[in-house]
N, C-alpha and C positions, 0 to 999 in steps of 0.2 A: 504494497499499500505505501501508495506515494505523499507526499506531505505537500501543500501547496505552497510555492515559491511565497519568501513575505512579501510584502507589499512596500513598492518602494516609497520612501517618504515624500510628504507633497512638497514640491519645491517652494520656497520662500515667495517666491514672485506672485503666486495664486494664495498664498495666506494670509497677505496685508491687504490687498483688495479685496478680500470676502471680509475682512474683521471692519475696515472701513464701511462696507455694505451694509455690516450690521449694524454697528456702535453709531456711527455719524446719526443716522435718522433717529433714532433714539433719544440721543442727546437733549432735544428739544423736551420729548414728555419728561425727561429726567428734572430739566431746567422747570418747565411747566408744575414739578410736581411739587420742588421746593418754592416756588414760589407762591403756590397754594398755602403753604405752611407759614409761610412768612405774612402772606395777607392776612389770614388769618389769626394771626398772634396781633395784629396791629389795629382790625378791624376790633376785634374783640376787645380790644383794650386803649382806644382810640385816643382817649382824654391824657391819658398815660403818655401816650408817644407823640404827640401835639410838637411839645419842645424840641423832639431830636429831629425833626425834619432840615436840616439844614444844607450847604453846598456839600459841607465840610462829610455829612453824615453820608451823602449818599457818593461822594467819594470811596469811603469806608465801605460802603456795601459794596459796591463797584470791585473793588479789591476781594471782597468775601465771597463775590461770585464768580470771581477768577480762580480762587483757590477750589471752591467746588467745583469746577470744570476739572482743573487739575486733578481731582480726587476720580472723577468720573473716568480721566482717561488711565487708570490704575486697572479698569477691565482689562488694560489689552497685556498687561502683566500675565495674567491668568490666560487670558485667550488663544493668543498668541501659540504658545509652549504647548497647550492641546489641540490645536488644530495640525500642529506637526508632529504630533504621538500617534499610536494607531488608534487612538479611541477619538478621530478626527468626526466621523459623521453622527456619530453617538452624542457627542458634546455639541455639535452643532444645532442639533436635536432639541437641546437641554440649557442653553445657555442662557435664554429667555431666563431660568432661575437667576443666575450671578445678576443679570440684569436688575429682576425682581428684588432679590435681598439687599444689593447694593445700595438701590432707592428706597429703600425703607429703611435702611441702618441710615442712611444719610439725610433724611427726613426726620429720624430719632434723634440724631443728633444735633440738628439746627434747630428742633425744637427745646432741645435740652439746653443748648446756647442761647436763645432769646428768652428761655425761663428764668436760666440762674446768672448768665455772662451779661447779658444786655438789659434787662428787664428793671432790676433793682438799681441798675445805675443812671438811668434816665431821669433827669430831672423834671 
């Protein structure tokens, strides 16, 4: 009985574009989810946050949004090696779990950060 030959590893030229096609359109959903958490916190406690809306606070908010998107890019650290492995097809069907888990974790961290680090210090 012959064993089938091992499957050749997927070429890096095919892996990266596939990762981009999966993750980048979903970045919009990730940003919308984080925006919804921030909007909920601000709207539900509006009189408290009113003095915090200044030009300087918008600059800090932009930096935090940039950092959130850098964290989103950490998905590539998992996705690219998994696509290069023998588990590529199974991974491609289940990588939405990483997206969901990462988004929920980011929403939790954001909610905690607003409640514990930002809310008490707004005058």
